[in-house]
C-alpha positions in Angstrom: 0.0 0.0 0.0 1.4 3.4 -1.0 1.0 6.5 1.0 -0.4 9.7 -0.5 1.4 11.8 2.0 4.1 13.9 0.4 6.8 15.6 2.4 7.0 19.4 1.9 10.3 20.4 0.3 12.5 22.8 2.1 12.7 25.9 0.0 15.7 28.2 0.2 14.4 31.7 -0.1 17.8 33.5 -0.2 21.3 33.1 1.1 20.6 34.6 4.5 17.4 32.8 5.5 15.7 29.6 4.8 12.2 28.4 5.4 11.7 25.4 7.7 8.2 24.4 8.7 6.7 27.8 7.8 9.2 29.8 9.8 12.1 31.7 8.4 15.4 30.8 10.1 18.7 32.6 9.8 21.7 30.6 8.8 24.3 30.3 11.4 27.7 31.3 10.3 30.8 29.8 11.9 32.5 32.7 13.7 36.1 32.4 14.4 36.8 32.3 18.1 39.9 34.0 19.4 42.7 31.7 20.3 43.0 31.1 24.1 46.2 32.3 25.7 49.1 29.9 26.1 49.4 30.7 29.8 47.8 32.9 32.4 48.4 33.4 36.1 48.7 35.9 38.9 51.2 37.4 41.2 49.9 37.3 44.8 51.0 37.6 48.4 49.6 35.4 51.1 49.4 38.4 53.5 47.5 40.6 51.0 43.8 41.0 52.0 42.6 41.3 48.4 44.5 38.1 47.5 43.0 36.2 50.4 39.5 37.4 49.4 40.1 36.3 45.8 41.5 32.9 46.6 38.2 30.9 46.2 37.3 32.7 43.0 40.8 32.0 41.6 40.5 28.3 42.5 37.2 28.0 40.7 38.6 29.8 37.6 41.6 27.5 37.5 39.4 24.4 37.8 37.2 25.5 34.9 40.0 26.0 32.4 42.5 23.8 30.7 45.0 26.6 30.1 48.3 26.3 32.0 48.3 28.4 35.1 51.3 30.2 36.6 51.0 31.3 40.2 53.8 33.4 41.6 53.4 33.6 45.4 56.9 34.0 46.7 60.4 34.9 45.6 58.8 37.3 43.2 61.7 38.8 41.4 63.3 35.4 40.6 60.0 33.8 39.5 59.0 36.8 37.3 62.5 36.8 35.7 62.3 33.0 35.0 58.8 33.5 33.5 60.0 36.3 31.3 63.0 34.2 30.2 60.8 31.1 29.5 58.2 32.8 27.5 60.2 35.8 26.1 57.7 38.2 27.7 57.8 41.4 29.7 55.8 40.6 32.8 56.0 43.4 35.4 54.0 43.7 38.7 53.5 46.7 40.9 50.7 45.6 43.2 49.0 42.5 44.5 47.1 40.7 43.0 48.3 41.1 39.4 46.4 38.9 37.0 47.9 38.4 33.5 47.7 36.4 30.3 50.0 35.7 27.5 48.6 35.0 24.0 51.8 33.9 22.3 55.4 33.4 23.0 57.5 36.6 22.8 54.3 38.6 22.9 53.2 41.3 25.2 51.6 40.5 28.6 48.0 41.6 29.0 46.8 42.6 32.5 43.3 42.2 34.0 41.7 45.2 35.8 38.1 44.1 36.1 35.9 42.6 38.8 37.4 39.6 40.6 34.6 37.2 39.9 34.9 33.8 38.0 32.6 34.8 35.2 34.2 38.2 34.5 37.8 36.8 34.6 36.9 33.8 32.4 35.2 36.1 29.9 38.3 38.2 29.8 40.6 35.2 29.6 38.9 33.9 26.4 38.3 37.2 24.7 
């Protein structure tokens, strides 16, 4: 027994929209996402009040990302110098906490100056 039911064809109306089930839908374009940084981290002091307040938020951020983290919490000058030598960067800190990211080797270091919440820092990290 053959069916008389015929399926409605999907009509392409133009390049930007197409008609599916009577509704016009916009085509999704694959947007290029920015590359994540090769490393990010922060310079902190265990005696700094702001660093202690941010400790839980920083731990959450580090657990939600797969990017290598560099925490510099003691022997600041030597650790910053070894970071700069390893990545060919120009990391400088003047206060605690200093949050930074490095997009590519031998590139410039970008510093974070926004709110110290997981969502804001993660948004900045992947922007």
